[in-house]
PDB file as gemmi writes it, atoms N, CA and C in Angstrom:
CRYST1    1.000    1.000    1.000  90.00  90.00  90.00 P 1                      
ATOM      1  N   MET A   1      -4.969 121.168  -4.836  1.00  0.00           N  
ATOM      2  CA  MET A   1      -5.046 121.533  -6.215  1.00  0.00           C  
ATOM      3  C   MET A   1      -4.811 123.032  -6.413  1.00  0.00           C  
ATOM      4  N   LYS A   2      -5.027 123.836  -5.415  1.00  0.00           N  
ATOM      5  CA  LYS A   2      -4.894 125.283  -5.566  1.00  0.00           C  
ATOM      6  C   LYS A   2      -3.436 125.615  -5.879  1.00  0.00           C  
ATOM      7  N   ASN A   3      -3.147 125.763  -7.170  1.00  0.00           N  
ATOM      8  CA  ASN A   3      -1.797 126.092  -7.599  1.00  0.00           C  
ATOM      9  C   ASN A   3      -1.859 126.921  -8.873  1.00  0.00           C  
ATOM     10  N   ALA A   4      -0.718 127.163  -9.478  1.00  0.00           N  
ATOM     11  CA  ALA A   4      -0.655 128.009 -10.671  1.00  0.00           C  
ATOM     12  C   ALA A   4      -1.413 127.410 -11.848  1.00  0.00           C  
ATOM     13  N   ASP A   5      -1.616 126.100 -11.839  1.00  0.00           N  
ATOM     14  CA  ASP A   5      -2.315 125.448 -12.940  1.00  0.00           C  
ATOM     15  C   ASP A   5      -3.816 125.315 -12.701  1.00  0.00           C  
ATOM     16  N   SER A   6      -4.331 125.901 -11.633  1.00  0.00           N  
ATOM     17  CA  SER A   6      -5.766 125.849 -11.337  1.00  0.00           C  
ATOM     18  C   SER A   6      -6.435 127.129 -11.794  1.00  0.00           C  
ATOM     19  N   VAL A   7      -7.672 126.985 -12.243  1.00  0.00           N  
ATOM     20  CA  VAL A   7      -8.469 128.146 -12.636  1.00  0.00           C  
ATOM     21  C   VAL A   7      -9.857 128.030 -12.009  1.00  0.00           C  
ATOM     22  N   VAL A   8     -10.468 129.172 -11.769  1.00  0.00           N  
ATOM     23  CA  VAL A   8     -11.837 129.204 -11.249  1.00  0.00           C  
ATOM     24  C   VAL A   8     -12.780 129.049 -12.430  1.00  0.00           C  
ATOM     25  N   VAL A   9     -13.600 127.992 -12.410  1.00  0.00           N  
ATOM     26  CA  VAL A   9     -14.568 127.797 -13.494  1.00  0.00           C  
ATOM     27  C   VAL A   9     -15.932 128.371 -13.151  1.00  0.00           C  
ATOM     28  N   ARG A  10     -16.239 128.488 -11.874  1.00  0.00           N  
ATOM     29  CA  ARG A  10     -17.505 129.085 -11.436  1.00  0.00           C  
ATOM     30  C   ARG A  10     -17.327 129.628 -10.017  1.00  0.00           C  
ATOM     31  N   THR A  11     -18.132 130.627  -9.706  1.00  0.00           N  
ATOM     32  CA  THR A  11     -18.219 131.137  -8.343  1.00  0.00           C  
ATOM     33  C   THR A  11     -19.673 131.085  -7.937  1.00  0.00           C  
ATOM     34  N   TYR A  12     -19.937 130.448  -6.807  1.00  0.00           N  
ATOM     35  CA  TYR A  12     -21.304 130.254  -6.318  1.00  0.00           C  
ATOM     36  C   TYR A  12     -21.532 131.079  -5.065  1.00  0.00           C  
ATOM     37  N   VAL A  13     -22.800 131.263  -4.697  1.00  0.00           N  
ATOM     38  CA  VAL A  13     -23.129 132.064  -3.523  1.00  0.00           C  
ATOM     39  C   VAL A  13     -23.113 131.263  -2.234  1.00  0.00           C  
ATOM     40  N   ASN A  14     -23.038 129.939  -2.331  1.00  0.00           N  
ATOM     41  CA  ASN A  14     -22.931 129.134  -1.125  1.00  0.00           C  
ATOM     42  C   ASN A  14     -22.287 127.790  -1.449  1.00  0.00           C  
ATOM     43  N   GLU A  15     -21.885 127.101  -0.398  1.00  0.00           N  
ATOM     44  CA  GLU A  15     -21.161 125.842  -0.566  1.00  0.00           C  
ATOM     45  C   GLU A  15     -22.057 124.710  -1.083  1.00  0.00           C  
ATOM     46  N   VAL A  16     -23.343 124.790  -0.797  1.00  0.00           N  
ATOM     47  CA  VAL A  16     -24.268 123.753  -1.273  1.00  0.00           C  
ATOM     48  C   VAL A  16     -24.274 123.725  -2.800  1.00  0.00           C  
ATOM     49  N   GLU A  17     -24.396 124.903  -3.430  1.00  0.00           N  
ATOM     50  CA  GLU A  17     -24.381 124.974  -4.889  1.00  0.00           C  
ATOM     51  C   GLU A  17     -23.040 124.500  -5.439  1.00  0.00           C  
ATOM     52  N   ALA A  18     -21.956 124.905  -4.804  1.00  0.00           N  
ATOM     53  CA  ALA A  18     -20.626 124.495  -5.251  1.00  0.00           C  
ATOM     54  C   ALA A  18     -20.448 122.982  -5.123  1.00  0.00           C  
ATOM     55  N   ASP A  19     -20.960 122.392  -4.043  1.00  0.00           N  
ATOM     56  CA  ASP A  19     -20.877 120.933  -3.863  1.00  0.00           C  
ATOM     57  C   ASP A  19     -21.630 120.189  -4.957  1.00  0.00           C  
ATOM     58  N   LEU A  20     -22.793 120.696  -5.327  1.00  0.00           N  
ATOM     59  CA  LEU A  20     -23.574 120.063  -6.390  1.00  0.00           C  
ATOM     60  C   LEU A  20     -22.791 120.105  -7.701  1.00  0.00           C  
ATOM     61  N   ALA A  21     -22.247 121.268  -8.033  1.00  0.00           N  
ATOM     62  CA  ALA A  21     -21.462 121.399  -9.257  1.00  0.00           C  
ATOM     63  C   ALA A  21     -20.225 120.503  -9.220  1.00  0.00           C  
ATOM     64  N   ALA A  22     -19.578 120.413  -8.069  1.00  0.00           N  
ATOM     65  CA  ALA A  22     -18.401 119.556  -7.932  1.00  0.00           C  
ATOM     66  C   ALA A  22     -18.773 118.088  -8.158  1.00  0.00           C  
ATOM     67  N   SER A  23     -19.964 117.702  -7.733  1.00  0.00           N  
ATOM     68  CA  SER A  23     -20.387 116.310  -7.937  1.00  0.00           C  
ATOM     69  C   SER A  23     -20.586 116.013  -9.423  1.00  0.00           C  
ATOM     70  N   TRP A  24     -21.058 117.001 -10.194  1.00  0.00           N  
ATOM     71  CA  TRP A  24     -21.199 116.801 -11.641  1.00  0.00           C  
ATOM     72  C   TRP A  24     -19.836 116.598 -12.285  1.00  0.00           C  
ATOM     73  N   LEU A  25     -18.860 117.394 -11.869  1.00  0.00           N  
ATOM     74  CA  LEU A  25     -17.515 117.239 -12.430  1.00  0.00           C  
ATOM     75  C   LEU A  25     -16.898 115.916 -12.014  1.00  0.00           C  
ATOM     76  N   ASP A  26     -17.068 115.563 -10.748  1.00  0.00           N  
ATOM     77  CA  ASP A  26     -16.538 114.297 -10.244  1.00  0.00           C  
ATOM     78  C   ASP A  26     -17.122 113.113 -11.014  1.00  0.00           C  
ATOM     79  N   ALA A  27     -18.409 113.169 -11.316  1.00  0.00           N  
ATOM     80  CA  ALA A  27     -19.064 112.091 -12.061  1.00  0.00           C  
ATOM     81  C   ALA A  27     -18.476 111.926 -13.462  1.00  0.00           C  
ATOM     82  N   GLU A  28     -17.902 113.001 -13.993  1.00  0.00           N  
ATOM     83  CA  GLU A  28     -17.276 112.967 -15.319  1.00  0.00           C  
ATOM     84  C   GLU A  28     -15.774 112.740 -15.240  1.00  0.00           C  
ATOM     85  N   GLY A  29     -15.260 112.491 -14.025  1.00  0.00           N  
ATOM     86  CA  GLY A  29     -13.845 112.196 -13.851  1.00  0.00           C  
ATOM     87  C   GLY A  29     -12.943 113.409 -13.794  1.00  0.00           C  
ATOM     88  N   ILE A  30     -13.513 114.583 -13.511  1.00  0.00           N  
ATOM     89  CA  ILE A  30     -12.710 115.797 -13.422  1.00  0.00           C  
ATOM     90  C   ILE A  30     -12.533 116.179 -11.956  1.00  0.00           C  
ATOM     91  N   ALA A  31     -11.292 116.172 -11.510  1.00  0.00           N  
ATOM     92  CA  ALA A  31     -10.994 116.564 -10.132  1.00  0.00           C  
ATOM     93  C   ALA A  31     -11.176 118.063  -9.989  1.00  0.00           C  
ATOM     94  N   CYS A  32     -11.728 118.465  -8.864  1.00  0.00           N  
ATOM     95  CA  CYS A  32     -11.938 119.889  -8.618  1.00  0.00           C  
ATOM     96  C   CYS A  32     -11.770 120.169  -7.132  1.00  0.00           C  
ATOM     97  N   GLU A  33     -11.732 121.449  -6.822  1.00  0.00           N  
ATOM     98  CA  GLU A  33     -11.588 121.865  -5.432  1.00  0.00           C  
ATOM     99  C   GLU A  33     -12.530 123.032  -5.178  1.00  0.00           C  
ATOM    100  N   ILE A  34     -13.142 123.028  -4.012  1.00  0.00           N  
ATOM    101  CA  ILE A  34     -14.020 124.115  -3.597  1.00  0.00           C  
ATOM    102  C   ILE A  34     -13.241 124.977  -2.609  1.00  0.00           C  
ATOM    103  N   VAL A  35     -13.218 126.284  -2.866  1.00  0.00           N  
ATOM    104  CA  VAL A  35     -12.468 127.210  -2.024  1.00  0.00           C  
ATOM    105  C   VAL A  35     -13.395 128.349  -1.607  1.00  0.00           C  
ATOM    106  N   SER A  36     -13.440 128.598  -0.297  1.00  0.00           N  
ATOM    107  CA  SER A  36     -14.214 129.736   0.197  1.00  0.00           C  
ATOM    108  C   SER A  36     -13.458 130.378   1.345  1.00  0.00           C  
ATOM    109  N   ASP A  37     -13.675 131.660   1.503  1.00  0.00           N  
ATOM    110  CA  ASP A  37     -13.048 132.392   2.592  1.00  0.00           C  
ATOM    111  C   ASP A  37     -14.136 132.735   3.601  1.00  0.00           C  
ATOM    112  N   ASP A  38     -14.479 131.736   4.421  1.00  0.00           N  
ATOM    113  CA  ASP A  38     -15.534 131.931   5.420  1.00  0.00           C  
ATOM    114  C   ASP A  38     -15.029 131.638   6.829  1.00  0.00           C  
ATOM    115  N   ALA A  39     -13.751 131.914   7.040  1.00  0.00           N  
ATOM    116  CA  ALA A  39     -13.108 131.708   8.339  1.00  0.00           C  
ATOM    117  C   ALA A  39     -13.240 130.255   8.798  1.00  0.00           C  
ATOM    118  N   GLY A  40     -12.980 129.352   7.886  1.00  0.00           N  
ATOM    119  CA  GLY A  40     -13.031 127.935   8.223  1.00  0.00           C  
ATOM    120  C   GLY A  40     -14.423 127.445   8.578  1.00  0.00           C  
ATOM    121  N   GLY A  41     -15.452 128.089   8.037  1.00  0.00           N  
ATOM    122  CA  GLY A  41     -16.825 127.697   8.312  1.00  0.00           C  
ATOM    123  C   GLY A  41     -17.444 128.414   9.493  1.00  0.00           C  
ATOM    124  N   VAL A  42     -16.652 129.224  10.210  1.00  0.00           N  
ATOM    125  CA  VAL A  42     -17.154 129.940  11.376  1.00  0.00           C  
ATOM    126  C   VAL A  42     -18.149 131.024  10.967  1.00  0.00           C  
ATOM    127  N   PHE A  43     -17.907 131.654   9.817  1.00  0.00           N  
ATOM    128  CA  PHE A  43     -18.776 132.721   9.329  1.00  0.00           C  
ATOM    129  C   PHE A  43     -19.285 132.387   7.932  1.00  0.00           C  
ATOM    130  N   PRO A  44     -20.204 131.438   7.813  1.00  0.00           N  
ATOM    131  CA  PRO A  44     -20.684 131.038   6.484  1.00  0.00           C  
ATOM    132  C   PRO A  44     -21.344 132.170   5.715  1.00  0.00           C  
ATOM    133  N   MET A  45     -21.807 133.210   6.401  1.00  0.00           N  
ATOM    134  CA  MET A  45     -22.429 134.332   5.701  1.00  0.00           C  
ATOM    135  C   MET A  45     -21.441 135.056   4.794  1.00  0.00           C  
ATOM    136  N   LEU A  46     -20.142 134.877   5.019  1.00  0.00           N  
ATOM    137  CA  LEU A  46     -19.141 135.478   4.147  1.00  0.00           C  
ATOM    138  C   LEU A  46     -19.154 134.851   2.759  1.00  0.00           C  
ATOM    139  N   GLN A  47     -19.702 133.636   2.642  1.00  0.00           N  
ATOM    140  CA  GLN A  47     -19.792 132.991   1.336  1.00  0.00           C  
ATOM    141  C   GLN A  47     -20.621 133.828   0.376  1.00  0.00           C  
ATOM    142  N   ILE A  48     -21.648 134.490   0.889  1.00  0.00           N  
ATOM    143  CA  ILE A  48     -22.521 135.296   0.039  1.00  0.00           C  
ATOM    144  C   ILE A  48     -21.764 136.473  -0.545  1.00  0.00           C  
ATOM    145  N   THR A  49     -20.958 137.131   0.252  1.00  0.00           N  
ATOM    146  CA  THR A  49     -20.255 138.319  -0.233  1.00  0.00           C  
ATOM    147  C   THR A  49     -18.961 137.996  -0.964  1.00  0.00           C  
ATOM    148  N   ARG A  50     -18.286 136.931  -0.570  1.00  0.00           N  
ATOM    149  CA  ARG A  50     -16.998 136.595  -1.182  1.00  0.00           C  
ATOM    150  C   ARG A  50     -17.097 135.476  -2.204  1.00  0.00           C  
ATOM    151  N   GLY A  51     -18.185 134.729  -2.171  1.00  0.00           N  
ATOM    152  CA  GLY A  51     -18.369 133.642  -3.113  1.00  0.00           C  
ATOM    153  C   GLY A  51     -17.635 132.374  -2.723  1.00  0.00           C  
ATOM    154  N   VAL A  52     -18.074 131.285  -3.308  1.00  0.00           N  
ATOM    155  CA  VAL A  52     -17.451 129.977  -3.128  1.00  0.00           C  
ATOM    156  C   VAL A  52     -16.955 129.564  -4.506  1.00  0.00           C  
ATOM    157  N   LYS A  53     -15.662 129.413  -4.638  1.00  0.00           N  
ATOM    158  CA  LYS A  53     -15.049 129.177  -5.940  1.00  0.00           C  
ATOM    159  C   LYS A  53     -14.852 127.688  -6.211  1.00  0.00           C  
ATOM    160  N   LEU A  54     -15.090 127.314  -7.463  1.00  0.00           N  
ATOM    161  CA  LEU A  54     -14.874 125.946  -7.915  1.00  0.00           C  
ATOM    162  C   LEU A  54     -13.679 125.968  -8.860  1.00  0.00           C  
ATOM    163  N   LEU A  55     -12.604 125.281  -8.477  1.00  0.00           N  
ATOM    164  CA  LEU A  55     -11.365 125.284  -9.248  1.00  0.00           C  
ATOM    165  C   LEU A  55     -11.131 123.935  -9.918  1.00  0.00           C  
ATOM    166  N   VAL A  56     -10.560 123.984 -11.112  1.00  0.00           N  
ATOM    167  CA  VAL A  56     -10.134 122.779 -11.826  1.00  0.00           C  
ATOM    168  C   VAL A  56      -8.757 123.047 -12.424  1.00  0.00           C  
ATOM    169  N   ASP A  57      -8.121 121.984 -12.874  1.00  0.00           N  
ATOM    170  CA  ASP A  57      -6.845 122.107 -13.554  1.00  0.00           C  
ATOM    171  C   ASP A  57      -7.057 122.878 -14.856  1.00  0.00           C  
ATOM    172  N   ARG A  58      -6.149 123.789 -15.164  1.00  0.00           N  
ATOM    173  CA  ARG A  58      -6.260 124.637 -16.346  1.00  0.00           C  
ATOM    174  C   ARG A  58      -6.481 123.814 -17.627  1.00  0.00           C  
ATOM    175  N   ALA A  59      -5.839 122.668 -17.735  1.00  0.00           N  
ATOM    176  CA  ALA A  59      -5.958 121.833 -18.926  1.00  0.00           C  
ATOM    177  C   ALA A  59      -7.372 121.277 -19.098  1.00  0.00           C  
ATOM    178  N   LEU A  60      -8.137 121.217 -18.012  1.00  0.00           N  
ATOM    179  CA  LEU A  60      -9.496 120.661 -18.064  1.00  0.00           C  
ATOM    180  C   LEU A  60     -10.578 121.738 -18.024  1.00  0.00           C  
ATOM    181  N   GLU A  61     -10.174 123.001 -18.065  1.00  0.00           N  
ATOM    182  CA  GLU A  61     -11.128 124.106 -17.920  1.00  0.00           C  
ATOM    183  C   GLU A  61     -12.257 124.062 -18.940  1.00  0.00           C  
ATOM    184  N   SER A  62     -11.932 123.902 -20.188  1.00  0.00           N  
ATOM    185  CA  SER A  62     -12.953 123.916 -21.240  1.00  0.00           C  
ATOM    186  C   SER A  62     -13.967 122.792 -21.044  1.00  0.00           C  
ATOM    187  N   ARG A  63     -13.478 121.604 -20.792  1.00  0.00           N  
ATOM    188  CA  ARG A  63     -14.370 120.445 -20.575  1.00  0.00           C  
ATOM    189  C   ARG A  63     -15.222 120.653 -19.327  1.00  0.00           C  
ATOM    190  N   ALA A  64     -14.636 121.173 -18.267  1.00  0.00           N  
ATOM    191  CA  ALA A  64     -15.378 121.419 -17.028  1.00  0.00           C  
ATOM    192  C   ALA A  64     -16.497 122.427 -17.266  1.00  0.00           C  
ATOM    193  N   ARG A  65     -16.212 123.484 -18.006  1.00  0.00           N  
ATOM    194  CA  ARG A  65     -17.244 124.490 -18.296  1.00  0.00           C  
ATOM    195  C   ARG A  65     -18.387 123.885 -19.114  1.00  0.00           C  
ATOM    196  N   GLU A  66     -18.056 123.024 -20.065  1.00  0.00           N  
ATOM    197  CA  GLU A  66     -19.090 122.355 -20.870  1.00  0.00           C  
ATOM    198  C   GLU A  66     -19.991 121.497 -19.981  1.00  0.00           C  
ATOM    199  N   ILE A  67     -19.391 120.738 -19.089  1.00  0.00           N  
ATOM    200  CA  ILE A  67     -20.154 119.870 -18.184  1.00  0.00           C  
ATOM    201  C   ILE A  67     -21.060 120.708 -17.287  1.00  0.00           C  
ATOM    202  N   LEU A  68     -20.536 121.790 -16.739  1.00  0.00           N  
ATOM    203  CA  LEU A  68     -21.335 122.635 -15.855  1.00  0.00           C  
ATOM    204  C   LEU A  68     -22.482 123.298 -16.613  1.00  0.00           C  
ATOM    205  N   GLU A  69     -22.223 123.781 -17.825  1.00  0.00           N  
ATOM    206  CA  GLU A  69     -23.288 124.392 -18.630  1.00  0.00           C  
ATOM    207  C   GLU A  69     -24.405 123.386 -18.883  1.00  0.00           C  
ATOM    208  N   ARG A  70     -24.030 122.199 -19.322  1.00  0.00           N  
ATOM    209  CA  ARG A  70     -25.029 121.169 -19.618  1.00  0.00           C  
ATOM    210  C   ARG A  70     -25.799 120.778 -18.367  1.00  0.00           C  
ATOM    211  N   SER A  71     -25.100 120.577 -17.280  1.00  0.00           N  
ATOM    212  CA  SER A  71     -25.740 120.146 -16.037  1.00  0.00           C  
ATOM    213  C   SER A  71     -26.663 121.213 -15.475  1.00  0.00           C  
ATOM    214  N   GLU A  72     -26.246 122.472 -15.555  1.00  0.00           N  
ATOM    215  CA  GLU A  72     -27.073 123.560 -15.039  1.00  0.00           C  
ATOM    216  C   GLU A  72     -28.344 123.725 -15.868  1.00  0.00           C  
ATOM    217  N   GLN A  73     -28.290 123.403 -17.148  1.00  0.00           N  
ATOM    218  CA  GLN A  73     -29.479 123.492 -17.996  1.00  0.00           C  
ATOM    219  C   GLN A  73     -30.462 122.365 -17.695  1.00  0.00           C  
ATOM    220  N   GLU A  74     -29.947 121.225 -17.250  1.00  0.00           N  
ATOM    221  CA  GLU A  74     -30.787 120.062 -16.994  1.00  0.00           C  
ATOM    222  C   GLU A  74     -31.444 120.084 -15.619  1.00  0.00           C  
ATOM    223  N   VAL A  75     -30.915 120.875 -14.688  1.00  0.00           N  
ATOM    224  CA  VAL A  75     -31.402 120.875 -13.317  1.00  0.00           C  
ATOM    225  C   VAL A  75     -32.600 121.822 -13.182  1.00  0.00           C  
ATOM    226  N   ASP A  76     -33.405 121.587 -12.184  1.00  0.00           N  
ATOM    227  CA  ASP A  76     -34.528 122.458 -11.860  1.00  0.00           C  
ATOM    228  C   ASP A  76     -33.988 123.863 -11.613  1.00  0.00           C  
ATOM    229  N   PRO A  77     -34.517 124.879 -12.289  1.00  0.00           N  
ATOM    230  CA  PRO A  77     -33.982 126.239 -12.150  1.00  0.00           C  
ATOM    231  C   PRO A  77     -34.003 126.779 -10.727  1.00  0.00           C  
ATOM    232  N   SER A  78     -34.853 126.261  -9.883  1.00  0.00           N  
ATOM    233  CA  SER A  78     -34.915 126.771  -8.516  1.00  0.00           C  
ATOM    234  C   SER A  78     -33.655 126.414  -7.720  1.00  0.00           C  
ATOM    235  N   VAL A  79     -32.876 125.461  -8.206  1.00  0.00           N  
ATOM    236  CA  VAL A  79     -31.644 125.093  -7.515  1.00  0.00           C  
ATOM    237  C   VAL A  79     -30.609 126.207  -7.639  1.00  0.00           C  
ATOM    238  N   PHE A  80     -30.591 126.880  -8.789  1.00  0.00           N  
ATOM    239  CA  PHE A  80     -29.655 127.960  -9.033  1.00  0.00           C  
ATOM    240  C   PHE A  80     -30.433 129.233  -9.336  1.00  0.00           C  
ATOM    241  N   PRO A  81     -30.901 129.929  -8.311  1.00  0.00           N  
ATOM    242  CA  PRO A  81     -31.633 131.161  -8.566  1.00  0.00           C  
ATOM    243  C   PRO A  81     -30.750 132.162  -9.287  1.00  0.00           C  
ATOM    244  N   GLU A  82     -31.367 132.982 -10.129  1.00  0.00           N  
ATOM    245  CA  GLU A  82     -30.628 133.988 -10.879  1.00  0.00           C  
ATOM    246  C   GLU A  82     -29.948 134.952  -9.915  1.00  0.00           C  
ATOM    247  N   THR A  83     -28.716 135.304 -10.233  1.00  0.00           N  
ATOM    248  CA  THR A  83     -27.969 136.264  -9.433  1.00  0.00           C  
ATOM    249  C   THR A  83     -27.472 137.362 -10.355  1.00  0.00           C  
ATOM    250  N   PRO A  84     -27.169 138.532  -9.827  1.00  0.00           N  
ATOM    251  CA  PRO A  84     -26.671 139.611 -10.674  1.00  0.00           C  
ATOM    252  C   PRO A  84     -25.430 139.223 -11.477  1.00  0.00           C  
ATOM    253  N   GLU A  85     -24.527 138.416 -10.905  1.00  0.00           N  
ATOM    254  CA  GLU A  85     -23.326 137.993 -11.619  1.00  0.00           C  
ATOM    255  C   GLU A  85     -23.671 137.127 -12.810  1.00  0.00           C  
ATOM    256  N   ALA A  86     -24.769 136.374 -12.706  1.00  0.00           N  
ATOM    257  CA  ALA A  86     -25.158 135.453 -13.778  1.00  0.00           C  
ATOM    258  C   ALA A  86     -25.975 136.174 -14.851  1.00  0.00           C  
ATOM    259  N   GLY A  87     -26.248 137.465 -14.649  1.00  0.00           N  
ATOM    260  CA  GLY A  87     -26.967 138.213 -15.640  1.00  0.00           C  
ATOM    261  C   GLY A  87     -28.457 138.330 -15.386  1.00  0.00           C  
ATOM    262  N   GLY A  88     -28.943 137.760 -14.304  1.00  0.00           N  
ATOM    263  CA  GLY A  88     -30.373 137.834 -13.999  1.00  0.00           C  
ATOM    264  C   GLY A  88     -30.639 138.799 -12.866  1.00  0.00           C  
ATOM    265  N   ASP A  89     -31.860 138.893 -12.494  1.00  0.00           N  
ATOM    266  CA  ASP A  89     -32.230 139.741 -11.363  1.00  0.00           C  
ATOM    267  C   ASP A  89     -31.969 139.003 -10.071  1.00  0.00           C  
ATOM    268  N   PRO A  90     -31.681 139.724  -8.984  1.00  0.00           N  
ATOM    269  CA  PRO A  90     -31.470 139.065  -7.701  1.00  0.00           C  
ATOM    270  C   PRO A  90     -32.753 138.416  -7.222  1.00  0.00           C  
ATOM    271  N   PRO A  91     -32.635 137.329  -6.421  1.00  0.00           N  
ATOM    272  CA  PRO A  91     -33.834 136.657  -5.897  1.00  0.00           C  
ATOM    273  C   PRO A  91     -34.661 137.625  -5.073  1.00  0.00           C  
ATOM    274  N   ALA A  92     -35.967 137.435  -5.109  1.00  0.00           N  
ATOM    275  CA  ALA A  92     -36.879 138.314  -4.360  1.00  0.00           C  
ATOM    276  C   ALA A  92     -36.866 137.969  -2.891  1.00  0.00           C  
TER     277      ALA A  92                                                      
END                                                                             
């Protein structure tokens, strides 16, 4: 899917969070792709500094963002700790 018609709808600090978000999109019929630069999983700590990106087709971007917003509001907040990028304080 990583092509000119793909856009990043969210960037997460690890693959677990990205997988959860991808499952919400999949449940709504939206295909997505998780992309991270962690040397093929050899250096997972790079996910923290470089992020794990969730991509969808540009035509589905708005709907995907709506689904993620709704799903993130419904989930236990401890699943997605506040991060500086999200506008909150970093985890203690």
